[in-house]
N, C-alpha and C positions, 0 to 999 in steps of 0.2 A: 607330580612334576610341576604343576602350577604353583604349589606352595613353596617348593624349593626355589623356583625362579623368582617368585615374589620376594622372598627374603633376601636373595642376592640383589635384586633391584632396589629393595629398601635400603640396604647399606651402601651400595654404590651411589645412589642418588644423594644420600646424606653426605658422603665424602665429597662429591662434586660440589655440594652447596657450601663447603667449608670457607672458600674465599668470600662468599656472600655474608657468612656469619661474621667474619672479621670486619667486613665493611659496615655492617649494621652496628657492631660494637663501637667502631670508630665514630659513627654518627652520634651515638649516645654520649660518648665522651666529649664530643664537641658541642653538646647541647642542641643538636639539630633533631629535635624530638619528632616533629611532624614527618621529616624525611625518614627517620628511623622506623617509625610506626608503619609508614606506607610501604617501605621495603620489606619489613617483616611480614606484613599482611600479604604482600604479593608472593614472596618466596614460600611461606608456609601454606598459603592457599593452593598454590601451584603444586607443591609436594603432595598435599592431601588429596587433591583430585587425581593426581597420577597414581597414588596408592590404591584408590578405589578402582580406577580404570584397569590397572594391572591385575587386580584381584578378580576382574570380570564382573564388576558391579555396574548395573544399569540404574541410574539415579533419576528420580522424579522429585521435584521440589515445588511446593505450593504455599501460598500465603505470605510471600516475602513482602507484599505491600502492607502487612500488619506489623512489620518490624517497627520498634519504637523510634521516635525521632531523636531521642537523646539516650543517655545511659539507662540501662534496664538490666534486670536479672532474668535470664532465660532458663527455664527449667523443663526437663523432659524425662520420659522413661529411658531406661538404660538396658540394652540387650547384648552388646558385643563390644570388643575392643575397636571394631570398625566404626562405632558411634563417634569416636574422636575425630578421625579424618573426615567423616561425613560432615560433622559440625564445622570443622576448620575450613573445609573446602567449599561448602555450599550454603551456609547460613548467612545469607545476605552479602552485600558488597564488602563489608568489613569483617576481617577475621577476628573473632571475639575470644578473649582469654577464657580459660576454663579453670574451675576448681577440680583438680585431679588427685588421685590417690598417690601417696608418697612413693610407691613402688616404681612409678614411671621415672622418678629421679635417677634410677639405677641404669637407665638406658642411655648410653653415650650419644651425644649430638642431639638426640631428641630433647634431653634435659636442657641443653643450651638454647635451642630454639624456643622452647616453651618459656624459658626464663625471659628471653627477649620479648616474647609475646605478652609478658606479665601474667602468665598462668600462676596459680597458687597450688602448692602441694599440701595435702592434708593427711595427717596420721590419725585415722579413726580409732586406733587403739590407745591413743594418748590424749585424754581430754584437754590438758593444758596446751599441748601443741595444736590441737584442733581449733581451740579458741584463738590462738595466735594467728593461725592461717586464715580464719574467718575475718579477723581484724585486718589482716593484710588485704584481703579481698574487698572489704569495706573501703579501705583507703584508695584502692584503684578505682572503684566506682565513684568515690568522692572526687577523684581527679578527672572524671568524664568518660571513663571506660565502662563498657558493659561487661557482664560476666555470665558464663554458662555454668550451670551446676546440674549434676544428676542427683536429685535429692533422695532417691532410693538408697544411695550410699554404695551400691554394688550392682553388678549386672544381674538381671532377673534370671532365675533358674528355669522357670516355667513359662516365661513370656507375659505373665500377669504383672500389672502395675501395683507394686507394693507401697506401703506407707511412705509419704514424703516427709523426710526429717526437716526440722525447723531451721537448721543452720542457714540454708540458702536464703530463706526468707528474712532472716535477720539482716543479711547484707542489704536487701532492698529496703527494709524498714528503717535502718540506720540512715540511709541516704534519701528516703522518701521518693524512690523511683518505682516505675511500674514492674510488675512481674508478668513475663510473657511465656505462657506454656507453649511447647511444641511437641510434636509426636514423631517418633522414629519407628519405621517398620522395615523388617526384612534383613537387618544387618546380622542377626543371629544365623542367617543362612549363608552369609559370607564366611563367618567364623563363629562357631558356637562357643558357649561359655566354657565348656569342658574339653575343648580341642584347639589345636593350633593349625589344623588343616583348613585350607581355603578352598571355597567352591564358588563358582559364578552364581550371582543372585540378583534379583530385582530389589532395590531398596527405595524407600520413600521418606521424605521429611515434610511435615506440614506445620506451619506456624499458625497458632490459634490466636483469637482476639486477646489482647492484653487485659490483665487485671489492674485497673487504675486504682492505686492505693494511697494517693497523696493526702486524702482526707480521712483515712482510716484511723480509728482510735485503737487503743491497745487490745480491746476485746475483739474487734474486727480482724486485727492482724493475726490473732491466734487461729482464726479460721482459714487464713490464706493457704496454708499447705494442703488442707483438704479440698479447698476450692480448686486449686491448680490440678491436683490429682484427679478430681472429678471431671474436669475439662479434658484431660488427657484420656481418661477411660472412656468418656462419651465419644470422643473422636475415633478411638480405636474400635469401639463396639458398634459404630454407626453402619448399618447395612449399606446405605447409599455410598458412604465413603469407601468401604471395602470393595463394593462393586466397581466404583470408578477407578480405584487403584488397580484392580485386576484387569479391567478392560484396557487400561493404558498399556500395561505390559504385554497383554496379548497382541495389541496392535504394534507395539515396538518389535516384538518377535516376528 
């Protein structure tokens, strides 16, 4: 029943947001970019938090003080479709665009809002299209926007953190901006990779110290994907971090 109600709420909420979508498009046409971006961040962030709440998610966020002062590329492990609303709703005060797979473009209204947010859609089965998408992401970062990328390329089947592909890091290298790893936990319990059924769950997101890359040479840049993955793995495997995570949710319950 929760799953059915969630999907009904999902579509009704997006329909109710349609007038706001028309307004932000109007702001963009008038060149009122700061107002446009502020409205998109507000509307998308509010929608994302509502989707987590309706699903029964209890969210814990740590490390927001480590968010970069300017543009950065944020990279994380990837567990569930709910990683996207978690990031959009809770990763700092500014809702940050994502590099997302092209299949999301098929979802009406979601596609429109993600376009206004400056998200980039990537076709991993088409190398030429993938390169074009990464180029677009580079251009948004050059204009002062940050970008979120899930560099594993797909949701993890077993929860393990798999190899981080290099594309995300080229975006940062091109613009000489920091790479900020962060960790997601528990979203696979809201919705698993192989199911559309939704279950209440505790989820957490932790921003880790950034990898300051501005003085890196080409050889050092080649090591950044592994460095970021190691930081994510270390945070996930830390007994102290896991104990603190569990204690928090025991107290919440």
